[in-house]
C-alpha positions in Angstrom: -9.5 20.2 10.2 -13.1 19.7 7.1 -11.6 18.4 4.6 -12.3 21.1 2.2 -9.5 23.5 4.5 -7.0 20.9 4.7 -7.5 20.1 1.2 -6.6 24.3 0.4 -3.8 24.0 2.1 -2.0 20.9 1.0 -2.8 21.9 -2.6 -0.6 25.4 -1.0 1.8 23.4 0.0 2.0 21.6 -3.6 6.1 21.0 -4.5 6.9 22.4 -0.6 8.7 20.1 1.9 6.5 19.9 4.7 8.6 19.2 8.4 6.8 17.0 11.2 3.6 17.2 9.8 0.7 14.3 11.4 -2.9 15.0 9.8 -5.9 12.9 11.7 -8.4 11.8 9.3 -11.9 11.2 10.8 -13.4 12.2 8.0 -13.8 11.9 3.9 -9.8 13.5 2.3 -9.7 13.4 -1.1 -6.6 15.1 -2.9 -5.7 14.8 -6.3 -2.3 16.0 -8.7 -0.2 16.8 -5.9 3.7 16.2 -5.5 5.1 17.1 -1.3 7.6 16.2 0.4 7.1 15.4 3.8 10.3 15.5 6.6 10.3 14.2 9.8 13.1 14.0 13.3 10.6 12.2 14.7 10.7 8.1 15.0 7.8 6.1 15.0 6.6 8.5 12.8 2.8 8.8 11.1 1.7 11.0 8.7 -2.1 9.9 7.8 -3.4 8.8 10.9 -7.4 7.4 9.6 -9.6 6.8 12.3 -12.7 4.7 12.7 -15.2 6.3 9.9 -12.3 8.0 8.2 -11.8 7.7 4.3 -8.9 8.8 2.3 -8.4 9.2 -1.6 -5.5 9.8 -3.4 -5.3 10.6 -7.7 -2.5 11.7 -9.8 -0.7 12.2 -6.1 3.5 12.0 -5.6 4.2 12.0 -1.3 7.4 11.4 -0.6 8.2 10.3 3.2 12.0 11.4 5.4 11.7 9.8 8.9 13.3 6.8 10.4 10.8 4.0 10.8 8.0 5.9 9.3 4.1 5.3 7.9 2.3 6.7 5.2 -1.2 5.6 6.5 -2.1 4.1 9.8 -4.8 2.8 11.6 -6.0 1.3 14.4 -9.6 1.0 13.5 -11.6 -0.5 10.8 -12.0 2.4 8.2 -14.7 3.5 5.6 -12.5 3.8 1.7 -8.9 3.4 1.2 -8.0 4.8 -2.7 -4.8 5.3 -4.2 -4.8 5.5 -8.2 -4.3 6.9 -11.6 -0.3 7.2 -11.7 0.2 7.5 -7.7 3.3 7.1 -6.8 4.9 6.9 -2.8 8.3 6.9 -2.1 10.3 6.1 1.4 13.6 6.9 1.3 15.3 5.8 5.1 15.7 2.4 7.3 11.9 1.7 8.7 11.3 -1.4 10.5 7.3 -0.8 9.6 5.4 -0.5 6.7 4.4 2.1 4.6 0.3 1.6 5.0 -0.6 0.2 8.2 -4.3 -0.7 8.4 -7.4 -2.4 9.3 -10.5 -3.5 7.1 -13.8 -5.6 7.9 -16.8 -6.4 5.8 -17.8 -2.6 5.7 -14.7 -1.3 4.0 -12.6 -0.9 0.4 -9.5 -1.0 -0.3 -7.9 0.3 -4.0 -4.7 0.6 -5.1 -4.2 0.6 -8.8 -1.5 2.4 -11.6 0.6 3.5 -8.9 4.0 2.9 -8.2 5.7 2.6 -4.4 9.9 2.3 -3.8 10.5 2.1 -0.3 14.1 0.1 -0.8 14.6 0.4 3.6 11.3 -0.5 4.1 10.9 -4.8 5.7 7.2 -4.4 4.1 5.0 -1.8 2.1 2.1 -3.0 3.4 0.4 -4.7 6.8 -3.4 -5.2 6.7 -5.2 -7.0 9.4 -8.0 -8.8 8.0 -11.2 -8.6 10.3 -13.8 -10.2 7.6 -13.7 -9.8 4.7 -14.0 -6.4 3.1 -16.3 -5.1 0.3 -13.1 -4.3 -2.5 -9.8 -5.3 -1.5 -7.5 -5.2 -4.7 -4.2 -3.8 -5.7 -4.0 -3.9 -9.5 -1.3 -3.0 -11.8 0.8 -1.6 -8.8 5.0 -1.9 -9.1 6.9 -2.3 -6.4 10.3 -0.9 -7.8 12.5 -1.9 -4.9 13.0 -4.4 -1.3 15.4 -4.1 1.8 18.3 -7.5 1.1 17.1 -8.1 4.6 15.7 -12.1 4.4 12.3 -10.7 5.9 11.8 -8.3 3.5 8.2 -8.7 2.6 5.4 -6.7 -0.1 2.6 -7.3 1.9 1.8 -9.2 4.7 -1.7 -10.0 5.6 -2.6 -11.7 8.8 -7.1 -11.8 10.8 -9.9 -13.5 8.4 -9.0 -15.8 5.0 -9.4 -14.0 1.5 -7.9 -15.2 -1.8 -4.5 -14.0 -2.4 -5.3 -14.0 -6.2 -8.3 -11.3 -6.1 -6.0 -9.2 -4.1 -3.0 -8.9 -6.3 -3.4 -7.9 -10.2 -1.2 -7.7 -12.3 1.8 -6.4 -9.7 5.0 -6.3 -10.5 8.1 -6.9 -8.1 12.2 -6.5 -8.7 13.6 -9.2 -11.0 16.4 -9.6 -9.0 13.6 -10.0 -5.5 11.5 -12.7 -4.3 9.5 -11.1 -1.5 6.8 -12.6 0.8 3.3 -12.0 0.0 2.1 -13.8 4.2 -1.5 -14.3 4.6 -3.4 -17.4 7.4 -3.5 -20.6 6.4 -0.4 -20.6 4.6 0.2 -23.5 3.7 3.9 -23.0 2.9 6.5 -20.5 2.7 6.1 -18.3 -0.6 3.1 -20.5 -1.5 1.8 -17.2 -3.0 5.1 -15.6 -4.4 3.8 -16.5 -7.7 0.6 -14.1 -7.2 3.6 -11.1 -8.2 4.6 -10.9 -11.6 8.7 -10.7 -12.7 9.3 -6.2 -13.4 10.2 -7.5 -16.7 6.8 -7.9 -17.6 5.7 -4.4 -16.8 5.1 -3.8 -20.1 3.3 -6.9 -21.1 0.8 -6.5 -18.1 -2.0 -7.1 -20.8 -1.0 -9.9 -22.1 -0.8 -11.5 -18.7 -4.0 -14.1 -17.3 -4.1 -15.6 -14.2 -5.8 -18.4 -13.7 -7.6 -18.9 -10.8 -6.6 -21.5 -8.2 -8.7 -24.6 -9.5 -8.6 -24.3 -12.8 -4.5 -24.0 -12.6 -4.0 -27.5 -11.0 -5.3 -28.9 -13.9 -2.2 -28.2 -15.3 0.3 -29.2 -12.5 
């Protein structure tokens, strides 16, 4: 289905519950100001499957999924653009060993998640991102991760593949005060090496007062 037709359908279903819906994106899809619940009896289950040339953009969009072992977004090839911005919210409320976002990136791709909220208490991961080569843009900025699973293996993000600068990816992102979820990336020298990149959620209202030092500068203060 073309982007325009799909966008119209989603707007008509605004604030409605969808059952077992699966959307494959091979072109461009932009959704704005949508509040939608999705349920599925299938397991595992993927809502948005993004093809190799596909792009997905969401703005002021709230998506809630109720399905065991479910993914909101998945790609098996590198995608062109993935963007979630401007007070969007992604929520999952059932047990899942998978991640909400499972995508592949390379040097021609852009991923931007900004000013948004993730809430998936029973997921083991929020994002699983495979990096084949350094993307054009790769950033999570001012994203609030409301809750994390109690399991010791819980991760906010697992990033594998080409080396990246983790401090450049997670900018002023917050996590729960009682949890210490991992960020795992290729080449991590020790366990929990990058946990301090994520800020305590109590600082959420003071993010503009927080300054992150790059590794070269920070070393001089150790």
